[in-house]
C-alpha positions in Angstrom: 82.7 -40.7 11.9 80.8 -43.9 12.5 83.9 -45.4 14.1 84.1 -42.5 16.6 80.5 -42.9 17.6 80.9 -46.6 18.2 83.9 -45.8 20.5 82.0 -43.1 22.6 78.7 -45.2 23.0 80.1 -47.5 25.7 81.3 -44.4 27.7 77.8 -42.8 27.7 76.2 -46.0 28.9 78.6 -46.4 31.8 78.0 -42.8 32.8 74.2 -43.2 32.9 74.6 -46.4 35.0 76.8 -44.6 37.5 74.4 -41.6 38.1 71.2 -43.6 38.1 71.4 -44.8 41.8 72.1 -41.2 42.9 69.0 -39.8 41.2 66.9 -42.6 42.6 68.3 -42.0 46.1 67.4 -38.2 45.9 63.9 -38.7 44.6 62.3 -39.6 48.0 63.6 -36.5 49.7 62.5 -34.2 47.0 58.9 -35.2 46.8 56.5 -35.6 49.8 59.2 -35.3 52.5 59.1 -31.5 53.1 58.6 -30.7 56.8 55.6 -28.5 57.9 56.2 -24.7 57.8 57.2 -23.2 61.1 55.1 -20.2 62.3 55.0 -18.1 65.3 51.7 -17.9 67.3 50.2 -16.1 70.2 47.6 -17.8 72.4 44.6 -15.6 73.1 42.9 -15.3 76.5 39.6 -13.7 77.2 39.6 -10.7 79.5 37.7 -7.6 80.5 39.1 -4.7 78.6 38.7 -1.0 79.6 38.1 1.3 76.7 39.8 4.6 76.7 39.7 7.8 74.6 42.8 9.8 73.9 42.1 13.4 74.4 44.4 16.5 73.8 45.0 18.8 76.7 47.1 21.5 78.3 48.8 21.6 81.7 47.5 24.3 84.0 48.9 25.3 87.4 46.7 24.5 90.3 47.3 27.9 91.7 48.4 31.2 90.1 49.1 34.5 91.9 50.4 37.7 90.3 52.5 39.7 92.7 51.5 43.3 92.7 52.3 46.2 95.2 49.5 47.5 97.4 51.4 50.7 98.2 53.3 53.1 96.0 57.1 53.7 96.3 60.5 52.9 95.0 61.7 49.2 95.0 64.8 49.0 97.2 65.5 45.3 97.3 64.5 41.9 95.7 64.5 39.2 98.4 64.0 36.0 96.4 65.8 33.9 93.9 64.2 33.6 90.5 62.7 30.1 89.9 62.8 29.2 93.6 60.0 27.7 95.7 58.5 30.3 98.1 56.1 29.9 100.9 53.0 31.8 101.7 54.0 35.1 103.4 57.6 35.0 102.5 59.1 38.5 101.7 59.8 39.1 98.0 60.4 42.8 97.6 61.0 45.9 99.8 59.7 49.4 99.1 61.2 52.5 100.6 59.2 52.8 103.8 60.4 56.3 105.1 57.2 58.1 104.3 55.0 55.3 105.7 57.0 55.2 108.9 56.3 59.0 109.2 52.6 58.3 108.7 52.7 55.7 111.5 54.4 58.2 113.8 51.8 60.9 113.1 49.0 58.4 113.6 50.5 57.4 117.0 50.7 61.0 118.0 47.1 61.5 117.0 46.0 58.5 119.1 47.9 60.0 122.1 46.2 63.3 121.7 42.8 61.7 121.4 43.5 59.7 124.6 44.4 62.9 126.5 41.2 64.7 125.2 39.1 61.7 126.3 40.6 61.7 129.8 39.9 65.4 130.2 36.3 65.0 128.9 35.7 62.1 131.3 37.0 64.2 134.3 34.8 67.1 133.3 31.7 64.9 133.0 32.3 63.3 136.5 32.9 66.8 138.1 29.7 68.2 136.7 27.7 65.2 137.8 28.9 65.7 141.3 28.0 69.3 141.2 24.6 68.4 139.9 24.0 66.2 142.9 24.7 69.3 145.1 22.5 71.5 142.9 25.5 73.7 142.0 25.2 73.3 138.2 22.4 72.7 135.7 21.5 69.5 133.9 22.3 71.2 130.6 25.9 71.6 131.6 26.0 67.9 132.6 24.5 66.8 129.2 27.1 68.9 127.3 29.9 67.4 129.3 28.7 63.8 128.6 28.4 64.6 124.9 31.9 66.0 124.9 33.1 62.8 126.6 31.4 60.6 124.0 32.8 62.7 121.2 36.3 62.4 122.6 35.9 58.6 122.8 34.8 58.5 119.2 37.7 60.6 118.1 40.0 58.2 119.9 38.6 55.3 117.9 39.1 57.3 114.7 42.7 58.0 115.6 43.3 54.3 116.4 41.8 53.3 113.1 44.1 55.7 111.2 47.0 54.3 113.1 46.1 50.8 112.1 45.8 51.9 108.5 49.2 53.6 108.6 50.7 50.4 110.2 49.2 48.3 107.4 50.6 50.5 104.7 53.9 50.4 106.4 53.9 46.6 106.6 52.9 46.5 102.9 56.2 48.1 102.0 57.5 44.5 102.4 55.8 42.7 99.5 55.1 39.1 100.6 54.2 36.0 98.6 50.4 35.6 98.4 50.7 31.9 97.5 53.0 29.0 98.1 54.6 27.8 94.9 57.4 28.4 92.3 58.1 32.0 91.6 59.2 32.9 88.0 61.5 35.6 86.9 61.3 39.1 88.4 59.6 41.5 86.1 61.0 44.6 87.9 64.2 45.6 89.5 65.5 47.7 92.4 65.0 51.4 91.8 61.7 51.0 89.9 58.7 53.1 90.9 55.6 51.0 91.6 52.1 52.0 92.4 49.2 50.4 94.2 47.0 48.4 91.9 49.2 48.7 88.9 48.3 46.4 85.9 51.8 44.9 85.5 52.8 42.2 88.0 56.2 42.2 89.7 56.4 38.4 89.5 54.1 35.4 89.1 53.9 32.5 91.5 52.5 29.1 90.3 51.6 26.1 92.4 53.0 23.1 90.4 52.2 20.2 92.7 49.6 19.1 92.0 48.8 20.4 88.5 45.6 20.4 86.4 45.3 19.1 82.9 42.4 20.6 80.9 41.3 18.4 78.0 38.5 18.8 75.4 36.0 16.1 74.5 33.3 16.4 71.8 29.7 16.6 72.9 29.0 13.2 71.2 31.8 11.5 73.0 30.7 12.9 76.4 27.1 11.7 75.8 28.3 8.2 75.0 30.6 8.3 78.0 27.8 9.4 80.4 25.5 6.8 79.0 28.1 4.1 79.6 28.4 3.1 76.0 29.8 -0.5 75.7 30.1 -0.8 79.5 27.8 -3.0 81.6 28.7 -1.2 84.8 30.5 2.1 84.7 31.4 1.8 88.4 33.7 -1.1 87.4 35.7 1.2 85.1 39.0 2.4 86.6 38.5 6.1 87.3 42.2 6.9 87.0 43.6 8.6 83.9 47.0 8.3 82.4 49.1 10.9 80.6 51.4 11.0 77.6 54.1 13.6 77.4 55.1 15.7 74.4 58.1 13.4 73.7 55.7 10.5 73.2 56.6 8.8 76.6 54.2 8.1 79.4 54.0 9.8 82.7 54.7 7.6 85.8 51.9 8.9 87.9 48.1 8.6 87.3 45.5 11.3 87.7 41.8 11.6 88.5 39.0 13.4 86.8 38.0 16.3 89.1 35.5 18.4 87.1 33.7 18.8 83.8 32.6 22.1 82.5 28.7 22.1 82.4 28.7 23.9 79.1 29.3 23.0 75.4 31.2 25.5 73.4 28.9 26.8 70.7 31.6 27.3 68.1 33.7 24.1 68.6 31.1 21.7 70.1 33.4 20.5 72.8 33.4 20.2 76.6 36.3 21.0 78.9 37.3 18.3 81.4 39.8 18.9 84.2 42.1 16.2 85.6 44.5 16.5 88.5 47.9 14.9 88.5 50.6 14.9 91.2 53.8 16.6 90.1 56.5 16.3 92.8 59.4 16.5 90.3 57.8 19.5 88.4 58.1 17.5 85.2 54.7 18.9 84.1 54.9 22.7 83.3 51.9 25.0 82.7 51.1 25.4 79.0 52.6 22.0 78.1 50.7 20.1 75.4 49.9 16.5 76.6 47.5 13.7 75.7 45.2 12.0 78.3 43.9 8.4 78.1 40.5 8.6 79.7 38.5 5.4 80.6 35.1 5.5 78.8 33.7 2.0 79.2 34.4 -1.7 79.4 34.1 -4.7 77.1 33.7 -8.1 78.8 35.3 -11.3 77.5 37.3 -9.5 74.8 40.6 -10.6 73.2 43.7 -8.5 72.5 44.9 -9.6 69.1 48.3 -8.3 67.9 47.9 -6.0 64.9 50.5 -7.9 62.9 48.3 -11.0 63.0 45.3 -9.3 61.3 44.9 -8.9 57.5 42.0 -8.1 55.2 40.3 -10.4 52.8 38.9 -9.5 49.4 35.7 -8.1 51.0 37.8 -5.9 53.4 36.9 -7.9 56.5 39.6 -8.4 59.2 40.9 -11.9 59.3 43.4 -14.0 61.2 45.1 -17.4 60.7 44.3 -19.7 63.6 46.3 -22.9 64.3 43.9 -25.7 65.4 44.7 -28.5 67.8 45.8 -30.7 64.8 48.2 -27.9 63.8 46.1 -27.1 60.8 45.6 -23.5 59.6 42.1 -22.1 59.3 41.0 -18.5 58.5 38.7 -16.6 60.9 36.8 -13.4 60.3 37.0 -11.1 63.4 34.6 -8.7 65.0 36.9 -5.8 65.8 35.7 -3.2 68.4 38.6 -0.7 68.2 42.4 -0.5 68.4 44.4 0.1 71.5 48.1 0.7 71.0 49.6 -2.2 69.1 46.6 -4.6 69.5 43.0 -4.9 68.3 40.2 -5.3 70.8 38.2 -8.2 69.3 34.8 -9.4 70.5 34.1 -12.2 68.1 35.6 -14.6 65.6 38.1 -16.2 68.0 37.8 -18.2 71.2 39.7 -18.6 74.5 42.9 -20.5 73.9 43.0 -20.0 70.1 46.5 -19.7 68.6 46.8 -16.9 66.1 49.7 -16.7 63.6 51.8 -13.5 64.0 54.8 -14.5 61.9 55.3 -16.8 58.9 51.7 -16.7 57.6 53.0 -15.4 54.2 54.1 -18.9 53.4 50.9 -20.7 54.5 47.3 -21.0 53.4 44.1 -22.3 55.0 44.3 -26.1 55.5 48.1 -26.3 55.6 49.9 -28.2 58.3 52.3 -26.0 60.3 54.7 -26.2 63.2 53.6 -23.5 65.8 56.0 -21.9 68.2 54.7 -19.6 70.9 56.0 -16.0 71.0 57.0 -14.5 74.3 55.0 -11.3 73.9 55.7 -8.2 76.0 52.8 -6.4 77.5 50.5 -4.8 74.9 51.2 -1.1 74.4 48.4 1.2 75.4 
């Protein structure tokens, strides 16, 4: 046994001498030679930020007209294509006009009869006036003739008015569009009996360009808005409003605030605001649920800090990691005003030109040296 150990001892010594230089060569790289941690940063720039409130709303047609008949009769023809755009005065339906044409003919005959009676009364009045000048007749007869002439003139006017009414009723047998816009589906068909002033419309026409969007705002919000909360000058705030569609996407065109209901709903405590939006492609339809971003104020010299850069300390305060000019990391406590899309609106805790860490801060701590790399950020999402 001792002989075997004596034979193996020189082999162990040779092996240790062979590996010693390698270990010594690896030591410098394993201690103190680690490069600084790479982090991704975003450089902040101070700017004036417009504050907005997101409000729920519904799209409302800027004009609505229910097509109803003004005379009674049987529908004989529909003259429009459902869903088409119609112009003011364009024919939509026809009602059987035979009885109304007969009324027009009777009224025309009555006018002719009244005209003949007036002519005869005028001749009689002139004849009696001539006889009176020759003392052949009495003044009473002349007065009666003048009265008959005036009565015949009044009867002619009544007949003409009746003719005009008959002509109007006859024209109304062609039901025309009372409004320019998009007509919906027809709610009646040929052969249906309709009456003047019926409650059920024949069709509905809506003006879809422009459209209104009615939104609701709480009374507290509208008070802050009118006082210019957080804004030094409300006139500097952009008055245009933007729209978000039901699918979550934005609307390409901006709108304007046109009216505010001067009344707070007693049950809900909200005020209705009305915005107007152009709608040339009829993408917005009445009744559609949308969200409106309404400018409510302005914050001067604020910073848009990406939300992924902000964390909370043990006291719950929002903090960020800032890379100094010496590439050292230091923690900063933020004064956050509110959020906007994927960024925080910050009013304190950082300065213009500060580089905040947005990626890689899980491997660093305050005081560490890092290698910053600027991120090419897209525009902040609103």
